[in-house]
C-alpha positions in Angstrom: 3.9 75.6 81.2 6.5 76.8 78.3 7.9 74.2 76.1 11.5 75.1 76.6 13.8 72.8 74.4 17.0 74.6 75.1 19.1 77.3 76.6 19.3 80.1 74.0 22.5 81.8 75.3 24.5 82.4 78.5 25.5 85.9 79.4 29.1 86.4 80.9 30.3 89.9 82.0 33.9 90.2 81.0 36.5 93.4 81.2 38.5 92.6 77.8 37.0 91.4 74.6 40.5 90.6 73.1 41.5 88.4 76.0 37.9 86.8 75.9 37.9 86.3 72.1 41.4 84.6 72.3 40.3 82.2 75.1 37.0 81.1 73.6 38.3 80.6 70.0 40.7 78.1 71.4 37.6 76.4 72.7 36.2 76.7 69.0 33.8 79.5 69.4 33.3 81.8 66.3 33.1 85.5 66.9 29.6 86.5 65.5 29.1 90.2 66.3 29.9 93.0 68.5 30.3 95.3 70.7 26.8 96.3 70.1 24.1 98.1 72.2 24.2 100.3 75.3 25.8 97.5 77.5 27.8 96.7 75.1 27.5 92.9 74.2 29.7 90.9 72.1 28.5 87.3 70.8 30.4 84.2 70.1 29.0 80.6 69.1 30.3 77.2 69.1 29.7 75.0 66.3 27.6 72.9 68.9 25.0 75.6 69.1 26.2 77.0 72.4 25.9 81.0 72.4 27.8 83.3 74.6 26.7 86.9 75.3 29.7 88.8 76.8 28.6 92.0 78.6 31.6 94.2 78.2 31.2 96.3 81.3 33.3 94.8 84.1 35.9 97.0 85.5 39.3 96.9 83.8 41.7 94.6 85.6 39.0 93.3 88.0 39.5 89.4 88.6 37.4 89.0 91.6 34.4 86.8 91.1 31.9 88.1 94.1 29.8 84.9 93.6 32.9 82.6 94.1 36.0 84.2 95.4 34.8 86.0 98.8 34.1 84.5 102.1 30.3 85.8 102.0 28.3 83.8 99.5 25.7 85.6 97.6 22.9 84.4 95.4 23.5 84.3 91.7 24.9 82.3 88.7 28.1 80.6 89.4 28.8 78.3 86.5 27.9 76.1 83.5 29.2 72.7 82.9 30.0 71.2 79.4 31.1 67.9 78.2 31.9 66.2 75.0 33.9 63.0 73.6 37.0 65.2 73.1 37.1 66.4 76.8 38.5 62.8 78.0 41.9 63.2 79.6 42.2 67.0 78.7 43.7 68.9 81.5 44.3 72.3 79.7 43.2 74.1 77.0 45.6 74.0 74.0 
């Protein structure tokens, strides 16, 4: 058995890096690097250690999530939950 102690990163496919950066910076994430590589990928990290790799190859303007927003349900990753003391009573991102 492997001794896994944490999740290294989460990969999310997005279509617009600028919009993505603005949103995640409001959550406290810092832009680390990118786009790099053939996909390409950009990386942001939160002070808590959460690291997100944004895969920048989704079609521009596409907002449909085929794992969540269509009647047929497909296998695949659907979400990640986060928590912390500062979430109490929060209903919107500032």
